[in-house]
C-alpha positions as CSV (number, residue, x, y, z in Angstrom):
1,M,144.2,14.2,178.6
2,A,141.4,14.5,181.1
3,D,141.2,18.2,180.4
4,E,140.9,17.5,176.6
5,K,138.2,15.0,177.2
6,S,136.3,17.4,179.5
7,S,136.7,20.3,177.0
8,I,135.5,18.0,174.2
9,D,132.5,17.0,176.3
10,I,131.8,20.6,177.2
11,Q,132.0,21.6,173.6
12,R,129.6,18.8,172.6
13,I,127.2,19.7,175.4
14,I,127.3,23.4,174.3
15,A,126.6,22.4,170.7
16,E,123.8,20.0,171.7
17,V,122.1,22.6,173.9
18,A,122.3,25.2,171.1
19,S,120.9,22.6,168.7
20,R,117.9,21.5,170.8
21,H,117.1,24.6,172.8
22,K,118.5,27.4,170.7
23,L,120.5,28.7,173.6
24,V,124.1,29.7,173.3
25,L,126.2,28.7,176.4
26,K,129.8,29.6,177.1
27,P,132.2,27.3,179.0
28,D,132.2,29.8,182.0
29,D,128.4,29.9,182.3
30,A,126.8,28.9,185.6
31,G,124.9,26.1,183.8
32,M,128.2,24.6,182.8
33,A,129.1,24.4,186.5
34,L,125.9,22.5,187.1
35,V,126.9,20.1,184.3
36,T,130.4,19.6,185.8
37,M,128.9,19.0,189.3
38,N,126.4,16.5,187.8
39,Q,129.3,14.8,185.9
40,L,131.3,14.5,189.2
41,M,128.4,13.2,191.1
42,M,127.7,10.6,188.4
43,E,131.4,9.6,188.3
44,T,131.3,9.2,192.1
45,A,128.1,7.2,192.0
46,I,129.4,5.0,189.2
47,A,132.7,4.4,191.1
48,R,130.6,3.3,194.1
49,M,128.5,1.0,192.0
50,Q,131.6,-0.4,190.4
51,K,133.1,-1.1,193.8
52,G,129.8,-2.7,195.0
53,I,129.7,-4.8,191.8
54,Q,133.4,-5.8,192.3
55,E,132.7,-6.8,195.9
56,T,129.6,-8.8,194.8
57,L,131.6,-10.5,192.1
58,S,134.4,-11.3,194.6
59,G,131.8,-12.8,196.9
60,F,130.3,-14.7,194.0
61,D,133.7,-16.0,193.0
62,A,134.5,-17.1,196.5
63,S,131.1,-18.8,196.7
64,Y,131.7,-20.4,193.4
65,Q,135.1,-21.7,194.5
66,K,133.6,-23.1,197.7
67,A,130.8,-24.8,195.8
68,E,133.3,-26.2,193.3
69,R,135.4,-27.6,196.2
70,R,132.3,-29.1,197.7
71,A,131.2,-30.6,194.4
72,G,134.7,-31.9,193.9
73,S,134.7,-33.6,197.3
74,V,131.2,-35.0,196.7
75,L,132.2,-36.2,193.3
76,A,135.4,-37.8,194.7
77,Q,133.3,-39.6,197.4
78,E,130.9,-40.9,194.8
79,V,133.7,-42.0,192.5
80,K,135.3,-43.8,195.5
81,E,132.0,-45.5,196.4
82,A,131.5,-46.5,192.8
83,A,135.0,-47.9,192.6
84,T,134.4,-49.9,195.8
85,Q,131.2,-51.3,194.4
86,M,132.9,-52.1,191.1
87,R,135.8,-53.8,193.0
88,E,133.3,-55.9,195.1
89,G,131.4,-56.8,191.9
90,L,134.6,-57.9,190.2
91,Q,135.7,-59.9,193.2
92,N,132.3,-61.7,193.2
93,D,132.7,-62.4,189.5
94,I,136.2,-63.7,190.1
95,R,135.0,-66.0,192.9
96,S,132.1,-67.2,190.7
97,A,134.5,-67.9,187.8
98,G,136.8,-69.7,190.1
99,L,134.0,-72.0,191.3
100,K,132.9,-72.7,187.7
101,A,136.5,-73.4,186.7
102,R,136.9,-75.9,189.6
103,E,133.7,-77.6,188.6
104,Y,134.9,-77.9,185.0
105,V,138.3,-79.2,186.1
106,H,136.5,-81.8,188.3
107,L,134.3,-82.8,185.3
108,V,137.4,-83.1,183.0
109,N,139.3,-85.2,185.7
110,E,136.3,-87.5,186.0
111,A,136.1,-87.8,182.3
112,H,139.7,-88.8,182.1
113,R,139.6,-91.2,185.1
114,R,136.9,-93.4,183.7
115,P,138.8,-94.7,180.7
116,V,141.9,-95.2,183.0
117,R,139.8,-97.1,185.4
118,I,138.4,-99.3,182.6
119,R,141.9,-99.9,181.3
120,W,143.2,-100.9,184.8
121,A,140.1,-103.1,185.4
122,G,140.7,-104.8,182.0
123,A,144.4,-105.2,182.8
124,G,143.4,-106.7,186.2
125,V,141.0,-109.1,184.6
126,F,143.6,-110.1,182.0
127,G,146.3,-110.5,184.7
128,S,143.9,-112.6,186.8
129,A,143.1,-114.8,183.8
130,V,146.8,-115.2,183.1
131,L,147.6,-116.1,186.7
132,F,144.6,-118.5,186.8
133,G,145.9,-120.0,183.5
134,C,149.4,-120.3,184.9
135,G,148.0,-121.9,188.1
136,V,146.0,-124.4,186.0
137,W,149.0,-125.2,183.8
138,L,151.3,-125.6,186.9
139,G,148.7,-127.9,188.4
140,F,148.8,-130.1,185.3
141,L,152.6,-130.2,185.4
142,I,152.7,-131.1,189.0
143,H,150.0,-133.8,188.8
């Protein structure tokens, strides 16, 4: 297959030279040997360039992966710090809410104690009046 490609290329080259320069070349002419040498040199140079490009791309890929790992670790650290700050903020909010809840509970307890105190004070006054009345009645009975 490589021979077919070379012969097709040689035939195309012969046709192009004949068209442009009005020269008829044969496949066994010395000029065709120069074309073949030029082609081989170009293939070698291209292979070297491809190897250099592959090495550069491999180095770039390794650098990219290293940078990706660094970025991942930096991002992980930042996420960890943000989570810590968020946790601290939430704990502060919970403490603050707890203090407010205690304050509300205290206010509600005070609001409920006042009527109870008034009722007991009223019951005490009424009980005292009854006892006083009983004492006065008992005093009349005894006298």
